[in-house]
Residue, then its C-alpha position, 0 to 999 in steps of 0.5 A: m560675770s554671772a549670766p544675765p537674768q532672763l528679761r521678764r518683759a521681753e516684748k518691751l526689749m528694744p533692738e540693739e541699734r535703737t538701744l544705742e541710739t537712745l543711749g547716745k541721745g539721753f540727757c542724764g544717767r545714773l551710775a551705781t557703784i558698790g562701796p567698801d561697806g557693801y552698800p550701793y551708791c547711785v549718782p546722777l551724771l551727764y555722760v557721753v558715748m565715745d568709742g563704744d564706752i560710756y564716759l562720765h566725769n566728776t570732781s577729782a576730790k576723792g569722795h563717795l564715787r571715787t572711793n567706791v570705784d577704787h574698791d570695785s570696778r563693777v558698775c551699773f549705769e541707767m538712763d531713762e526717757p520718760s514720756a506721757v502717762f496714759p490710762y489703759g483700763r477702767f480702774e485708776c491703777d490701770t495706768s502706765v507711762a510711755y518710756k525708753s530706758v537703757i541699763a548697762f553693766g560693766k567695769v569702770r576705769v579712771v582715765e588719766d590720758r589728757a588727750i582723751k579728757q580733752r576729746f570727752f569735754e569737746a564731746l560733752m560741750e557738743k552734746y550739752g553746751k550752747r555756743e555763744g559769741d565770744r566764749p573760747v571753744g575747746f578750752f577747759p581750764r579745769i581739766d586737771s581738777v576733774t576725774l574722767y571715768a570710762l565704762k566698758v560695757e559688758r552687757m546692755t539692754g534697752k526697753e520701751t513702752p511707746l505711747p499708744e495711739v488714742s484709739q488704743q487707750r482708754p476709753a476707746l479700748d479697755r485693757t484692764k488687768s483685772p477684768d472681773a474686779q468690781p469697784p467699791t460701792 
């Protein structure tokens, strides 16, 4: 794999521990693959982090995702957690958003091991499910009609822009990016 590009906004970099915490708590991620025709394909998926890998699932029907994974195992995974939009300067375009995001690069493989699939679905239900009265727990009758993917992370970065305190937002503080600009009259 080539060397990662230089991170342009290094001040936004999250420490590894916070990156892993953000990834573990995230709701939905997007998996990007490369197709046989050279075109990228990106699909939103629920996921679980287990044993240091990112696990995702989809139908066992051989569609766009599976075709691409069979063609090239290199993937990129992204998840983000947007927060509030806030003004930082006197012009309308001097607006930003508080967020956290994680991007992971690596190789994905199809997991056939039924015990791992069972663990994945138990973890998935722990993360997303709601325990209700008389519904059976740990029973997944469609486990064999699902393809489970495991992404072995080779490199990962987390970035964030925290929501500034009110005293650090406009109008209390003006951090306009173009201080000499004059609005149209």
